[in-house]
N, C-alpha and C positions, 0 to 999 in steps of 0.2 A: 695432718697426713695419716695419723693413726686410724682415724675414722674411715678415711678413704681406702686404706689398705684392708680394713676389716670388711668393708662393703665389697671390694673386689674379690676378696677371699670367698665370701659367701656366694657371690654371683657365680664364681668359677666352680664352687662345689655343686651348685645347681646345674651348671653347664656340663659337668662330668656325669651327672645323673643321666642327662640326655645322651651324652657320648657313650657311656657304658651300656645303655639300653640298645643303642644302634649296634655297638660292637658285639654284644652278646647275641643279638638276633642274627647278625651276619654269620656267626659260628653255628647257631642253631640251624639256619638254612643250609649251611655247608654239610652238617651231619645228615639232614634230610636228603640232600642231593646225592651224597655219597651212597646212601642206602638205595636211592632210586637208580643211580648209575650202575650199581652192583647188579640190579635186577634187569635193567633195560639196556645197559650199554652206555659207555662214556659219551657225553655230548648229546644225549637224547633231549630234545627240546621240550618234551612233555614233562620233564622233571622240574620245570620252573614253577615257583609257588610264591604267593604273596607273603610279605614280611609280617603283615598285620596280626595273624593268629599267634605268631611267636612273640610279638611285642606285648600282646594282651596277656599271654601266659607269663612272661617275664615280669610284667607289671603286677599281676596278682601275687606272684611269689614275693616280690619286694614289699608289697602292702603288708603281707603277713609278717615278714622279717623286720619291718620297720617298727614293730611294736616292742622290739627289744629295748629296754629302758635307756641304757647308756653305753658308751664305748667300752667301759670296763668289763661289760658282760659279753663282749664280742670276741673274747680270746680264742675260743674253739673255732669260730667261723673265720677269724683272721688267720689262724694257723693253717687251716685247710686251704684257704685262698692262696697263701704263700706257697704251700707245697704244689698246688696246681700251677702256679706261675712258673716255678722251677721246671716242672714237668713239660709244659707246652713250649717253653723257651728252649729247653734241651732238644725237644723233638724237632723244632724248627731248624736249629743248628745242624742236627744229624741229617735231616732231609737235604739241606743245602750241601753238606759235605759229601753225601752220597751221590748227588747229581753231578757235582764237580768231579768226583772220582771217576764217574762213568764217562765224562767228557761231553755229555749232551747238554751243554750250557747255552744260555741265551746270548744274544748279541749285547756286548758291553762296550763302553768307551769311557775315557777319562772324564768327560763332561756330561755323561748321561745321555739321555735321548737326543739324537742329532736333529738339527733343523732341516726340514725338507717338506715334501708334499704332505699336507695335512697337519703340519706342526711348524708354525711360524716362529719368528723371533719373539713376538709378543707372548705367544704360548709358552715359550722357553723361559722367559723372564718371570711370568706369573707362576709357572710351575715351580721355579726355583724359590720364589717367595713363599709359596705354600709349603714347600719341603722344609724350609727353615722353621716354620711353625710345627711341623711334625717332629722335628728334632727337639724343639722346646718342650714338647709334651713329656719328654723323659724327665723333666724337672718338676713334674706335678707333685712329687713327694713333699715339696715345700709347703703345700696347703695344709697338710696334716702335721708336718714337723713343728709348725708354730704351736699347734694345740698340744703336742706332746711336751714341748719345752715349757709350756705354761704350767704343767703339772710337776715339774722338777722342784724339789723343796730343799735339797741340801747339796753340798759340794761333792759328796760321794755319788749321788744319783747323776749329777751333771757330768762327772768324769766318766762314769760307766756309759752314759747315753752318748757321749762324744765318740767313744770307741765303737759302740753299736751303730751309730750313724755312719762312721767311716767305713765299717765292714759292709753295711747295706748299700751305700752309694757305690763303693768299688765293685761289689757283686753285680749291681744293676748296670753299671757302666760296661762291664765286660760282656754281659748278655746282650745289651743293646748294640754294642759294637760288632759282636759276632753275628747276630741276626741280620743287621744292616749290611755289613760288608760281605759276608758269605752268601746272604740271600741275593744280593745284586750280582755277585760273581756267578751264582748258579742259574738264576732266572733272567738276568739281564734287564733290558729295557721293557720286557713284557711282564716283569714281576708284578703280581697283583698288590693292591694297597694293603690287604690283609693276606699275607702269604699263605697262612694255614687254612684260609677259606677259599682260596683260588687254585689250590693244588690237590690232586686226588690220587697220587701215587707215592707210596703204597697206601691204598684206601683205608685199611684198618688203623694204621698209625696216624693218619690225618684225622680220622674220626675221633680217636682217643685224644689227640691234641685239642680239637675243637670242643670236646666235652669238658676238658680241663679248663679251657678258656671260659666257658659258660659258668662253671662252678666257681672259678676265681672271681669273675665279675659279680656274681651274686653276693659274695662276701665283701668285695671291694666297694660295691655300691653302698653298703651299710656303713662301712668304716669311714668313707668319705663324707657321708651325710650326717653322721652323729653330731659333729660340732654345730652344724646348721640347725638340726633339731633342737639341740640343747640351748642354743642362743635364743631361738624364738620362744621356747617354753619357759626359759628363765625370765625373759622380758615380760611375757604374758602373765606369769605368776605374780610378778611385782606390780604390773599394771592393774590386774583384777584380783587382788589378794583375797577378797571376800567371796569370790565366785566358786561355787562347788564344782561347776562344770570344768573350770580350769585347774583347780587345785586338789579336789577330793579324789582319793584313790580307793577303789573298791577291791576287797580281798576276795578272790575266787579260788576254791579248792581245785587242784589238778587231779582229774580221775586217774586212779591207778598209782598215785603217789601219796603215801600217808604223810601228814603234817607238812605237805608242800602246797604253797599257795602262790598265785601270781597276782600282781597288783595292777588293776586296770584303771586308766585315767581316760575319761571321755574326750577331753581336749586332745590328748595325745593320739587317740584313735582317729579322730576326725581330721586333725591337722596333718598328720603324717600320711594318712591315706590320700587326702587331697593333693599333697605334695607329689607323691608318686604318680598319681593319675595325671597331673599336669605335665610332669616330666615325660611320661609315656606318650601322651598325645603329641607333644612337641617332637619326640623321636619319630612318631609316625609321619609327621609333616616334613621332617628334615632327615631323610634316610641317606645322608651323604657321609660315608665313613671318614675318608681322608680329610675332607674340608672341615668337618666338625672338629676333628682332633687338632688340626692345624690352627683353627681359630681359638680353641681352648688353650692350646699351648702359647699362642701369641699374647692373649690378653692377661694370662696369669703369670707368665714368666718374668717379665721385667719388674713389676711392682713388688712381688712377693719373694722372688728368688734372687734378684739383684739389688734393687733400690733399698728395700727395707733392711737387709743384712748389712749393706754398705753404710747406710745412715747410722745404724746402731753401732757399728764398729768404729766409725769416726767419732761418734759421741762418747762411747765408752773409753776409748784410748786417747781421747782428746787430741786427735791429729790436727795439727795446725793448718789453717787454710792456706792454700797455694804452696804447701810444702810438696816435695817430690812424691811422697806417698799419697797425699791428698789428690794430687793431679793424676796419678796412676789409677787410683780408685774411681775418680770421677770420669776419666777417659773410658774405663771399662763400663761404667754406668751408662755413658752416652752411647757407646757402641752397641750395647745390648738393647738400649731403648730403640735405636734405629732398626735393629734386627727384628724386634717385636712389632714395630709399625709396619715394615714391609711384609712380614709374615701375616699380619692381620689383614692387610690389603689383598694379599694373594688368596687367603682363605675366603674372604668376602666375595671376591671375584669368582672363585670356584663355586661357592654356594649359589650365587646369582645365576651362573651358567646352568647349574643343575636344576634350579627352579624354572628356568626357561623351558626345560623339557617337562615331561610328565613326572612329577615327584613321587607318584604313587605306583609307578611302573616298576616291576621287579628288575633290579639291576645286578643281581648276584649271579 
């Protein structure tokens, strides 16, 4: 099962590369549209634009940043990404509070979108399943948490990391809950999948939020992919230990910096560049924001966030089989597995419906 969890982790990391590309491009298009609407008026149909140029630009940026050797050298990029995340999340909350305060809110109900003309019972069920996957995306931190825990070497580091994890998860939970609840209260059933890319009032604040999203995803893309880069490069280094192409590093002086050199590895350049290109091409073919997030959340949530930690806890604490604690943990395990399965089904159905239409048509 250890091998299975590892494969699922790396597949999900690749999936998030595609998802982050789509998400970043949605925000880029929102910035362009905001600028266009400012000049031509809100709702001008001539402001529509293809996602492809933005995806190509994002891909080129990630190809360059992917040459950062390892995750330990991403501190600055990660810090900037975190600050951007706080900024756009706060803006989303403030926009929702402002709309609620004005009283100009969308139609809401306890059960969400109501069944009626154009929205059948089946649509309601499938949408609910897909929404479960969207919620599970909030637990994507577990993909990287495993890698962080693997670097912990002593009890002091472990204790400190537990406290940092607790603070991080609590902060993330508060922001997710505020954005979800206040966003629905403000915009109701017509709330866009990506709130900050579907709202244009006030325009300057929404533009700022979308710029923050793009900067955040540029950094998050690299943080999430470094474990996958390292795994492939480590395996290749052992497999072809005598290959200069795989193992040799060339020292190149950096212009303008005395005694500063960067180390170039040809395999790293080729492999990481190809990886980003493939992820970008898939993002071009699958520009479906909510359904992609839902599918990623569904496939990675149960094995890495639920099953793996529960299995380790049972093994480490030697919890007896069929004891009350064992039954409670396994019940939670089974419930979350069912949630993941229905969420994956909902996401696949959503993607198939989107593919039935023209997938290259601008939908923003």
